[in-house]
C-alpha positions, 0 to 999 in steps of 0.5 A: 733624320732630316726633315725631308726623310721624316716628311717622306716617312709620314707620307708613306705610313699615312700619318700626314693624311691622318693629321689632315683629316683630323683638322676641323673646318674653320667656323669662320666660313658663312655659307648662308646668304647675307643679303636678299641679293645674295639669296636671289642670285644663289637661287638663280644660279641653282635654277640655271644649273638645273636648266643646263642639266636638263639641256645636257640630258636632251643633247645626250639623248639626241646624240644617242639617237643619231649614233644609233641611227648611224650604227643601224644604217651600217648594220643594214648595209653590211647585211645587204638589206639596204 
């Protein structure tokens, strides 16, 4: 059996996926900040992300109000009440 056929069979029966899921993550990756600068920068990025999320929610609400007003106007025009 050629290597391509064996690889295709492993993909079909899930052997390759199981092998990838059994791998352990590398312990060499350090996620904690190494310096004060990195800690402050990380906190600033987290705060900025929260502010952008809040702004996006406000914009979504504003768009919903505008779309609702347009739909209401169209319905009133169709009903002849305007």
